[in-house]
N, C-alpha and C positions, 0 to 999 in steps of 0.2 A: 141794463140789459147785458146778458153775456155776448161776448164777441161771437160772430158767426163762424169764426175759424176754431172755435173750441170744439172737441170732441164731444159728441152727445152721449151720455152714459145713463144707465139705468141700474138701481139697486134690485138684487134678486137674493133673498135670504129669510131668515126668520127676523120679523121686525123687532123682536125683543132685543136682539144683539145690536141693533144699529147705533143707539147713543153710546154703547159701551166701545164699539170698534170706532166711532167717529165723533168723539165729544166737540163741542163747539169750535175750538180752534182749529181742529183737523177738518171739520166739516166746511169751515170757512175756506180753508186751503183747497178743498175739493171744489167748492162753487167757484173759486178762481181759475180753476183748471179745466173745468168740464161744464157743459150745459147739462143740468141734471135737475129733476124735480125730487127735492130732498123728502117730500112727503109720500112719494110713490115708492113702495116696496114690494116687488112682484113675488109671489109664493106659488102661483099657477100660471105657467107660460100660455095657456088657453083662455085666461081670464079677459073677457071683452075690454074691460076698464083699463088694461095695460097694453092693448093691441096696438094703439098708435105710438106710444112711447117705444115699445119693442121694435116696430117697423123702422123707426128711425135711429135706433141704438146702434153705435159704433163700439161701445165698450159696456160689457156687463161686470159690475162689481158685485161679487158674489160671496157667500159665506155659509156657515152651518144652517141648514133648512132650505137652501136652494134646490129647485127640482133638477133632476137630471137633465143635463144639456145634451140632448139627442136630436131625432129628427125634428120634433116639436119646436125646439129652440131654433134650429136652422131654418125653419119655415117661419116662424114668428120675428126672427131678427136678420132679415136677408143681408143687412149691412154691416152686420157685426165683425169686427176685425181683432177684438182682444176680450179675453176674460181674465179679470183680475181677481184672484181668490183671496179673500181675508181670513183664511183658514189654513188648513194642513194639506193632506192629500188631495189630488184632483182625480185619482185613479176611477173613483166610482162617480165621479160628476161630469165629466167631458166625455161624450160620447163620439163614436168614430166619425159622425157627419161633420163634426166641427174641425177634428183633425185633418179630415180629408179636404175641407175648404181651406185649410191654411191659417185658420184663427190662431193668433198667439195666445198663449196660455201662462200666467204668471200665478205664483202661490206665495203666500206669506209663510210657508212651512219652516223657513229658517228663523223666523220670530217665535213660532211656535216652540221650536226646539229648545229654546231658552229655558222657560220655566220647567220643562220635562227633564232637562240636564240638571236644573238645579234641585229639583224634587229628588231626583235619583242620587245626587251626591248626598243630600241629608239622609237619606235611607241608609246609604253605604256606611256613612259615619256613624249613624245610631245603631247599624247591625255591629260594627265593630266594637263599640262599646257594650254590646248586648243589652241595649237599653230596653228592648221589648221583654225580655225574660227578666230583667231586673224589675221592672215595672210590675210584672205579675206577681212576682215574689214578695215585693214590697207591699202589694195590695192584700197579700195573704198574712204576712207576717209583721208588718210595721216595723221591721228591724232592719238595721244596717246589714250589708251583706259581710259574710266572712271571707278571709283570704282564699280559702278554698273555692268560693263561688265566684270570685273574680279572677282566678287564677288564668283563664284563657281570654280575658277581656283585653281590648286595646287595639288601636289602628296602627302601631308601628310595625311595619313589614307585612302588613296584611296583604294577602294575594287577591287582587281583584281582576276578574275575568270579564272583559267586555265583548259580546258578540255583536258585531255589526259597527262599521265605522261610517254610519249613517249621518245626518246633520246633527241629531241628538248625540250619538256615539262620539262624535268628533268634539262637540262642546263639552261632553262629559270628560273626555280625555284631557282637554284643556284646564277644566276645572280641578281635576284630580292631580295636577302637576305640582302644586304646592305641598302635597301631603307625603309622607313617608310609606307610600303603598308600592307594592311591586306588581305592575300592570301588564296583564296579557290580553292580546287582542286577536280575535278570529274574524277576518273577512276574506272571502275568496277573491275579492278585487284589490286586496291591499298587500303588497310584498313587504319584506322584511325592512327595506330602506325606509318607504313610506310609514310603516309602523313605528319605527325608530324615531322619525321625524315628529310622530304625533305623540311620542312619550311612552311608547308601549313595545312589547315583544310579539311579534307574530308567531302564533302557534296553530296547531291543528285544532278542531273543535274538541275533540276527544282529549287532547293534551291539557285544554284550558279547563275543561270539566274536571278532570282529575286533580289539577293542581290548585284550583282556586278556592279561596275561603268564601268568597262572594262572587256570585255569577250574575252579571246583568245584561237583560236583552235589548238589543237596539237594531235588530235586523227587520227588513221590510216584510210586509204580509203578502207574500206571492205564492203560488203554488208550490214553489220548491222548497219554501220555509215552513209549510204547514206541518205541525208536529216536529219542528225541527228538534225539539228536546222530547224525545219518546221515551217509553219506559227504559230502553237499553241506555241511552245517554244519561237520564236522570240517574240511573244506578251508578254512574261513574262518579258523581259529586260525592266528595267526601262526606262522612258522617258529621253532622251538624252544621253542614255548609247552608249558605243562605242564598236563595235565588230571588232576584229583584226583576219584576217584569212591568215596565211602564211602556211597553211597545204595543204589542197586540196579544190577545189571549190565545188566538189560534197557533202562534208559535210553539205552545206547549201542548202535550197530551194531558188534558186535565184530569182524566181518570187516574192516569198513572201518577200525576203529581198529587193528587188527592190521596191515593193510597201512601206514598212516601210521606205525607204530613200528618195523615191520621196515625201512622206508625210512630211519628215523632223522629224520625231519621233526618228530615231535612226543616229548614225554617223558610220562610217566604214572605217577602212583602210584594203583594199583587195589586196594583192599580187598574188592571185589565184582566179579564177572565174570559173563559169560553165555555158557556154562553155568557152574556154579558146584559144584566146582572145575573148572577148564579141563582139557581132555585133556591126558593125559601129555606128548604130543608137541607141545603149543604153544610156539610159539617165544618167548612172553612171559615164560616162566621164567627164560629165560638172556639175555634183552636187557639190555646195560647201561644203557639209557634208560628202563627199567621198574622201579619198585619195587612188587612183588607181595606182598600179605599175606593170609592165610586168614581173611577176615572177622573181624577182631580189634578193630575200632574200636568196636563195641558194648560193652556191659557184660560184663565178665569178672571172674572171681575176687572180690576184695572189692568190687567196683563193684556186684556183684548186690544188696549189701546195701541200696543206695539204692533200688531197686526195691522190695524187701521192705518197707522203711520207708514208701513211697508207699502200698503195699496195705494196711498195717496203719493208717495214719492215714485212708484212705478207708473201712475198715471201722469204724473208731471213729466217723466222722461217720455212717455208715449206722446204727450202733447207737444214737447220739444223736439220730436223726431230722433230721439235718442233709443239706443236698444235697452230692452228690459233688463234689469239686474237680477231677476228671480225667474227668469223664463224656465218652463218646463218643457222638455223636449219628449215628443212621442215616443221616439226610440227608447228613451230611458226608463218608461214605464215597467219595463220587464225586469228592473233591478232595483226600483225605488218604491217606496211606500206610497 
């Protein structure tokens, strides 16, 4: 029997993700740390079958598919003192009722940043080698490229512009260090000294767009960043430039971007779009200068275990009376994803 001193926890997420987030070794650690019914996964806070568990819950372990934690959550879980989110952003998950009650909120967003940064690095390297265009040409011709067709290819000295020193942005900057790139950074909260420490040069957004061969987006999706790359700013990107977006589709004016891509002036790697998914008749599905993927940069498959491990470690800290390592502050929501 679990010790009475263990915190009482409840899962709230899409049940399909539970075994991926918490494979048996992690689930065993979780059971040693909390009193939890591992067969109960709440998807509806008003479900009578979950009422007793929620009424005694001190911790909610949440993930994708969790209902919004608003007044219903506050009423259903009056003893709740922590939400440990085994996913990324909590912006749309945690309502004001819980923040006002002082419920601690933690997110595994740092773990989710790892595969996003890795995917972005891979796309930058492939873009620098012009791999997407060479693939299309090879499909048509079955012939080796001519020297003229590879004249502009290569990653030596390529200018990479990183928009946003978010968790993903910072991890990407770390991954870019071993390569011979010239890295520019735009983030309104990062000064020249901090940018240099991150391995980049701080520049204005407009300067970054004009100078970069490859522009990659890692800013938060907040009202101030909606259509951050509008028609005017997209026009600043040099002819043949590449845009990589693994952040959020709303950061880009997709009508303006589509016009640039249909015209063939720009190239793009888009893992996120606005809307998502794109309409079936969108030309972006078939353009040779667009590499379109269905929001796969974030944690998938065995990468979900990394998120579960972060949550278990947070629960162990909570049970041991230690501060959370990945706590999200309500005041920071205005500037983070």
